[in-house]
C-alpha positions as CSV (number, residue, x, y, z in Angstrom):
1,M,77.6,43.4,4.5
2,L,80.2,45.7,5.9
3,V,80.2,49.0,4.0
4,F,82.3,51.3,6.3
5,A,84.9,51.1,9.1
6,G,86.6,54.0,10.9
7,I,88.6,54.9,14.0
8,V,87.6,58.1,15.8
9,P,88.4,60.0,19.0
10,H,85.8,61.2,21.5
11,P,86.8,64.3,23.4
12,P,83.7,66.2,24.5
13,I,85.5,69.4,23.6
14,L,84.6,68.6,20.0
15,I,81.0,69.5,20.8
16,P,80.6,73.2,19.9
17,N,78.7,74.2,23.0
18,I,81.4,72.6,25.1
19,G,84.6,73.4,23.2
20,Q,83.6,76.9,22.1
21,D,86.9,78.9,21.5
22,N,89.0,75.7,22.1
23,L,87.6,74.2,18.9
24,N,90.3,76.1,17.0
25,K,92.9,74.0,18.8
26,I,91.3,70.8,17.5
27,K,90.2,71.9,14.1
28,K,92.2,69.2,12.2
29,T,90.2,66.5,14.0
30,A,86.9,68.3,13.4
31,K,87.7,68.7,9.7
32,A,88.7,65.0,9.4
33,L,85.4,64.0,11.1
34,N,83.5,66.0,8.6
35,L,85.3,64.2,5.8
36,L,84.6,60.9,7.5
37,E,80.9,61.8,7.7
38,E,80.8,62.3,4.0
39,E,82.2,58.9,3.4
40,L,79.8,57.3,5.9
41,I,76.8,58.9,4.2
42,K,78.0,57.6,0.8
43,S,78.2,54.1,2.2
44,A,74.5,54.3,3.2
45,P,74.5,52.1,6.3
46,D,71.4,50.7,7.8
47,T,73.1,50.2,11.2
48,I,76.2,51.6,12.9
49,I,78.0,49.4,15.4
50,I,80.1,51.5,17.7
51,I,82.7,50.2,20.2
52,S,83.2,52.5,23.2
53,P,85.4,52.4,26.2
54,H,83.0,54.5,28.3
55,G,79.8,52.5,28.6
56,E,79.0,50.2,31.5
57,L,82.2,48.2,31.7
58,F,82.3,44.5,32.8
59,P,85.7,43.0,33.4
60,D,84.7,39.6,32.3
61,A,82.1,40.2,29.5
62,F,81.4,42.5,26.6
63,N,78.3,44.7,27.0
64,I,75.7,45.5,24.4
65,N,73.2,48.3,25.1
66,T,69.7,47.1,24.2
67,A,67.6,50.2,24.8
68,E,65.0,50.6,22.1
69,E,65.9,54.3,21.8
70,Y,69.1,56.0,22.8
71,V,69.6,59.6,23.8
72,A,72.9,61.4,23.3
73,R,73.3,64.3,25.8
74,F,76.3,66.2,27.1
75,Q,74.9,67.6,30.4
76,E,77.8,66.2,32.5
77,F,80.1,68.4,30.4
78,G,78.0,71.6,30.9
79,D,76.0,71.4,27.6
80,F,72.2,71.3,28.4
81,E,71.1,72.0,24.9
82,T,72.6,69.5,22.5
83,E,70.6,66.3,22.2
84,M,70.3,63.5,19.6
85,R,68.1,60.4,19.5
86,F,68.8,57.0,17.8
87,K,66.9,53.8,17.3
88,S,68.4,50.4,18.2
89,D,68.9,47.4,15.9
90,L,67.5,44.9,18.3
91,E,67.2,42.3,15.6
92,F,71.0,42.3,15.0
93,I,71.7,42.4,18.8
94,N,69.6,39.4,19.5
95,H,71.0,37.4,16.6
96,F,74.6,38.2,17.6
97,K,74.0,37.4,21.3
98,E,72.7,33.9,20.3
99,Q,75.8,33.4,18.1
100,V,78.5,34.6,20.5
101,E,77.3,33.7,24.0
102,V,78.6,30.2,23.9
103,K,82.0,31.4,22.8
104,I,82.7,34.8,24.4
105,P,80.9,36.1,27.5
106,T,78.5,38.9,26.4
107,V,75.8,40.6,28.5
108,L,72.9,42.7,27.5
109,S,72.1,45.9,29.5
110,R,69.8,48.8,29.0
111,Q,71.0,52.4,29.2
112,D,68.9,55.0,27.5
113,N,71.7,57.6,27.7
114,L,74.7,57.0,25.5
115,D,78.1,57.5,26.9
116,H,80.3,60.2,25.4
117,G,82.5,57.5,23.7
118,C,79.4,57.0,21.5
119,S,77.8,60.4,21.6
120,V,80.7,62.5,20.4
121,P,81.4,60.5,17.3
122,L,77.7,60.2,16.4
123,F,77.3,64.0,16.8
124,Y,79.7,64.4,13.9
125,L,79.0,61.3,11.8
126,A,75.3,60.3,12.1
127,Q,73.1,63.4,12.4
128,K,72.2,63.4,8.7
129,L,71.5,59.6,8.7
130,K,68.0,60.0,10.0
131,D,66.9,56.3,9.7
132,V,70.2,54.7,10.8
133,R,70.1,52.3,13.7
134,I,72.7,52.0,16.4
135,V,74.4,49.1,18.2
136,P,76.5,50.4,21.1
137,I,79.0,48.0,22.5
138,T,81.4,48.5,25.5
139,Y,84.5,46.4,25.4
140,S,85.7,44.3,28.3
141,L,88.9,43.8,30.3
142,F,89.6,40.5,28.6
143,N,93.0,40.1,27.0
144,Y,93.7,41.6,23.6
145,E,93.3,38.3,21.8
146,K,89.8,38.0,23.1
147,H,88.9,41.4,21.7
148,L,90.2,40.4,18.2
149,Q,88.1,37.2,18.4
150,F,85.1,39.2,19.4
151,G,85.5,41.3,16.2
152,I,85.8,38.1,14.2
153,E,82.4,37.0,15.7
154,L,80.9,40.4,14.8
155,K,82.1,39.9,11.3
156,E,80.3,36.6,11.0
157,A,77.1,38.2,12.2
158,I,77.4,41.0,9.8
159,A,78.1,38.7,6.9
160,A,75.0,36.6,7.8
161,G,72.6,39.6,7.6
162,E,71.2,41.4,4.6
163,K,71.6,44.9,6.0
164,R,74.5,47.4,5.4
165,Y,76.7,47.8,8.5
166,A,79.2,50.4,9.5
167,I,81.7,49.9,12.3
168,I,83.2,52.7,14.4
169,A,86.0,52.1,16.9
170,S,85.8,55.0,19.4
171,G,88.9,55.6,21.4
172,D,91.7,58.1,22.2
173,L,95.3,57.1,21.9
174,S,98.0,58.0,24.5
175,H,96.9,60.4,27.3
176,R,100.4,61.3,28.3
177,L,101.8,63.3,25.4
178,A,102.4,66.6,27.1
179,L,103.3,68.1,30.5
180,N,99.8,69.2,31.0
181,A,98.2,66.0,29.8
182,P,95.3,64.7,31.9
183,A,97.2,61.5,32.9
184,G,100.6,63.1,33.3
185,F,103.5,63.1,30.9
186,S,105.7,60.3,29.6
187,P,108.4,60.8,27.0
188,R,107.7,57.3,25.6
189,A,104.0,57.9,25.1
190,K,104.4,59.1,21.6
191,Q,106.0,55.8,20.7
192,F,102.7,54.1,21.3
193,D,100.7,56.3,19.0
194,K,103.3,56.0,16.2
195,K,103.3,52.2,16.6
196,I,99.6,52.0,16.3
197,V,99.4,54.2,13.2
198,Q,102.3,52.2,11.7
199,L,100.7,48.8,12.2
200,L,97.3,50.0,11.0
201,K,98.9,51.2,7.8
202,Q,100.8,48.0,7.4
203,K,97.6,46.0,8.0
204,K,99.3,43.9,10.7
205,A,96.4,43.1,13.0
206,E,98.3,40.3,14.8
207,S,101.3,42.5,15.4
208,V,99.1,44.9,17.5
209,L,98.8,42.0,20.0
210,T,102.6,42.0,20.4
211,I,103.0,45.7,21.4
212,D,105.1,45.9,24.6
213,P,102.7,45.8,27.5
214,E,104.9,48.3,29.4
215,L,104.5,50.8,26.5
216,I,100.7,50.3,26.5
217,E,100.7,51.0,30.3
218,I,102.8,54.1,29.8
219,A,100.5,55.4,27.1
220,G,97.5,55.4,29.4
221,E,95.3,54.9,26.2
222,C,91.6,54.1,26.0
223,G,91.3,53.1,22.4
224,L,93.4,49.9,21.9
225,R,90.6,47.4,22.7
226,S,88.1,49.3,20.5
227,I,90.6,49.2,17.6
228,L,91.3,45.4,18.2
229,V,87.6,44.6,17.9
230,L,87.5,46.5,14.6
231,L,90.7,44.7,13.4
232,G,89.0,41.4,14.1
233,I,86.1,42.5,11.8
234,V,88.3,43.6,8.9
235,K,90.8,40.8,9.3
236,N,91.6,39.1,5.9
237,M,89.6,41.7,4.0
238,N,91.1,43.7,1.2
239,Y,91.5,47.3,2.4
240,E,93.9,50.2,2.9
241,F,94.0,52.3,6.1
242,E,93.9,56.0,5.5
243,V,94.9,58.5,8.2
244,L,92.6,61.5,7.9
245,S,94.2,63.4,10.8
246,Y,96.3,63.0,13.9
247,E,96.9,65.6,16.5
248,A,97.4,66.0,20.3
249,P,96.8,69.6,21.3
250,F,95.8,68.7,24.8
251,G,98.3,65.9,25.4
252,V,95.9,63.2,24.2
253,G,96.4,61.5,20.8
254,Y,93.4,62.0,18.5
255,L,93.4,59.7,15.5
256,V,90.8,59.8,12.7
257,G,91.2,57.1,10.2
258,Q,89.2,55.1,7.6
259,F,89.5,51.6,6.2
260,V,89.0,51.9,2.5
261,F,87.8,48.6,1.0
262,A,88.8,47.5,-2.4
């Protein structure tokens, strides 16, 4: 059964050894992630399924990482000390692969090191869940409808199992919210972030598919496909979406939100 669902950003600057003094500029996000951690612990998941933009990306297939043990490190960002290890839920992965492969192209790969789209959220959310297992999935470059459908397939696999599952959509919103933003500045970029938050609150999953493609391109986001997979999972469920924080201190939109099930 599905016991938890959330949307989180993944800036490496959230890791204390990396962010250091800059953590003060992103403290709303860090505080919200701590609150989300409390809710995740209460939900007592057996397995966390995390959708990331930054694993091995295949344009024409979703990718599930099947390493037996994953390592989260941040050496590429200058932190050679922080390290976490997680076990895989290979039983779920194999079951889901059999279910989905005739409907949506899905590949299995093996990467022992988790990408930062997984590692940063897990640093905040999963360190106290000692026995939790992980299913890291990288989205594809399929159209948005296919990502929603992939989420629906995940929901069926979750419902067929006896374990307790949490789903985390990892992704940042617009990367063009300030003059010093990493992808440059666009005065329309904030419209994208506002639209996403509005539609999440209104529980209009299908409407996310109709967002102006030009606006999506202008935003330079990396989280939309992760969110669409999650929306496929929670589609037709009874929930409220709660925004725990939103800020953009570095010109990138960081949303932390939780789906509260009735």
